[in-house]
C-alpha positions as CSV (number, residue, x, y, z in Angstrom):
1,M,-59.4,9.7,-37.5
2,A,-59.0,9.0,-41.2
3,A,-57.5,11.6,-43.6
4,E,-60.0,13.4,-45.7
5,P,-59.9,13.3,-49.5
6,Q,-57.8,16.1,-51.1
7,G,-60.8,18.2,-52.4
8,S,-62.7,18.2,-49.1
9,P,-63.3,21.3,-46.9
10,G,-61.2,19.8,-44.1
11,A,-58.2,19.4,-46.3
12,D,-58.5,23.1,-47.3
13,R,-58.5,24.1,-43.6
14,V,-55.3,22.2,-43.0
15,K,-53.6,23.9,-46.0
16,D,-54.7,27.3,-44.7
17,R,-52.9,26.7,-41.4
18,N,-49.7,26.5,-43.3
19,L,-49.9,30.0,-44.6
20,S,-47.5,31.9,-42.4
21,P,-44.9,34.6,-43.0
22,F,-42.2,31.9,-42.9
23,T,-43.8,29.7,-45.6
24,V,-45.3,32.3,-47.9
25,P,-43.1,34.8,-49.9
26,A,-43.8,38.4,-48.9
27,G,-45.1,39.2,-52.4
28,L,-48.1,37.0,-51.7
29,L,-48.9,38.7,-48.5
30,F,-49.0,42.2,-50.0
31,A,-48.2,43.9,-53.3
32,S,-44.6,44.9,-52.7
33,G,-44.6,47.1,-55.7
34,T,-47.2,49.4,-54.0
35,V,-45.0,50.1,-51.0
36,S,-43.1,53.3,-51.6
37,S,-39.5,53.8,-50.6
38,G,-40.7,56.5,-48.2
39,W,-42.6,54.0,-46.1
40,I,-39.6,51.7,-46.1
41,R,-37.5,54.6,-44.8
42,V,-40.1,55.2,-42.1
43,G,-39.7,51.6,-41.0
44,G,-35.9,51.9,-41.0
45,I,-36.1,55.1,-38.9
46,L,-38.4,53.4,-36.4
47,F,-36.1,50.3,-36.0
48,A,-33.0,52.4,-35.8
49,L,-34.5,54.6,-33.0
50,I,-35.7,51.6,-31.1
51,G,-32.1,50.4,-31.2
52,C,-31.0,53.8,-29.9
53,Q,-33.5,53.4,-27.0
54,Y,-31.9,50.0,-26.1
55,L,-28.4,51.6,-26.2
56,G,-29.7,54.5,-24.0
57,T,-31.2,52.0,-21.5
58,A,-27.9,50.1,-21.4
59,A,-25.9,53.2,-20.8
60,G,-28.3,54.3,-18.0
61,D,-28.0,50.9,-16.4
62,R,-24.3,51.1,-16.5
63,E,-24.5,54.4,-14.6
64,G,-26.9,52.9,-12.1
65,L,-29.9,54.9,-13.3
66,G,-32.2,52.0,-13.8
67,A,-35.3,53.0,-15.8
68,L,-34.3,56.6,-15.9
69,G,-31.9,55.7,-18.7
70,F,-34.8,54.4,-20.8
71,Y,-37.0,57.4,-20.1
72,R,-34.2,59.8,-21.2
73,A,-33.5,57.7,-24.3
74,T,-37.2,57.8,-25.3
75,V,-37.2,61.6,-25.0
76,W,-34.3,62.1,-27.5
77,S,-35.4,59.3,-29.8
78,R,-38.8,60.8,-30.1
79,V,-37.3,64.2,-30.9
80,A,-35.2,62.5,-33.6
81,L,-38.3,60.7,-34.9
82,A,-40.1,64.0,-35.3
83,A,-37.2,65.5,-37.1
84,A,-36.7,62.5,-39.4
85,F,-40.4,62.4,-40.3
86,G,-40.3,66.1,-41.1
87,L,-37.3,65.5,-43.3
88,L,-39.0,62.7,-45.2
89,V,-42.0,64.9,-45.8
90,A,-39.9,67.9,-46.8
91,L,-38.0,65.7,-49.4
92,G,-41.4,64.5,-50.8
93,Q,-40.7,60.8,-49.9
94,S,-43.7,60.5,-47.5
95,P,-47.2,62.0,-47.2
96,P,-47.8,65.1,-45.2
97,G,-49.9,63.1,-42.7
98,L,-46.7,61.8,-41.3
99,L,-46.1,65.2,-39.8
100,V,-49.1,64.6,-37.5
101,L,-47.3,61.5,-36.1
102,G,-44.1,63.5,-35.7
103,A,-45.9,66.3,-33.9
104,V,-47.6,63.8,-31.5
105,N,-44.2,62.3,-30.7
106,L,-42.6,65.7,-30.2
107,V,-45.4,66.7,-27.8
108,G,-44.9,63.4,-26.0
109,A,-41.2,63.9,-25.8
110,G,-41.7,67.4,-24.3
111,S,-44.1,66.1,-21.8
112,M,-41.8,63.3,-20.7
113,H,-38.9,65.7,-20.5
114,L,-40.9,68.1,-18.3
115,A,-42.0,65.2,-16.1
116,L,-38.4,64.0,-15.7
117,R,-37.3,67.6,-14.8
118,R,-40.1,68.0,-12.2
119,S,-39.4,64.7,-10.6
120,S,-35.6,65.2,-10.5
121,G,-36.0,67.8,-7.7
122,A,-38.5,65.8,-5.7
123,A,-37.1,63.4,-3.0
124,G,-37.6,59.9,-4.1
125,G,-38.6,60.9,-7.6
126,V,-37.2,59.6,-10.9
127,G,-34.1,61.7,-10.8
128,G,-33.7,62.7,-7.1
129,G,-32.9,60.5,-4.2
130,A,-33.5,56.8,-3.9
131,G,-36.7,55.4,-5.2
132,P,-38.1,52.6,-7.3
133,L,-36.5,54.1,-10.4
134,K,-33.2,55.1,-9.0
135,P,-31.2,52.9,-6.6
136,A,-29.8,54.2,-3.4
137,A,-26.2,55.2,-3.3
138,Q,-23.9,52.5,-2.1
139,T,-21.6,53.3,0.8
């Protein structure tokens, strides 16, 4: 197949395929001047808390808790997320709508916490006895 002349529609399609985040500066993808520092902080909070979830999961694995370590880490990280979002709104760095996301995460964290407490007393549940989420004790 012969190459098409530079001004042809086929050549334009080939050029469009090369537009990726790695080849185009971020300023061409969005107007970086319109992104407020509050939204940058939101991203930083999210990434930091995801890192905390990884650390909580690793700590739980070290203790032999399996997935329970991850579930516990999500509870506390979601509470921290709600608090951080509330702080950003209180300081005027983010819009009040962020409180809705914080509240939803707080409700989700409470729900997960209650589910973990309920299942910890049940035989074979997440926190009690052997089961798919907690390995049997080694003798």
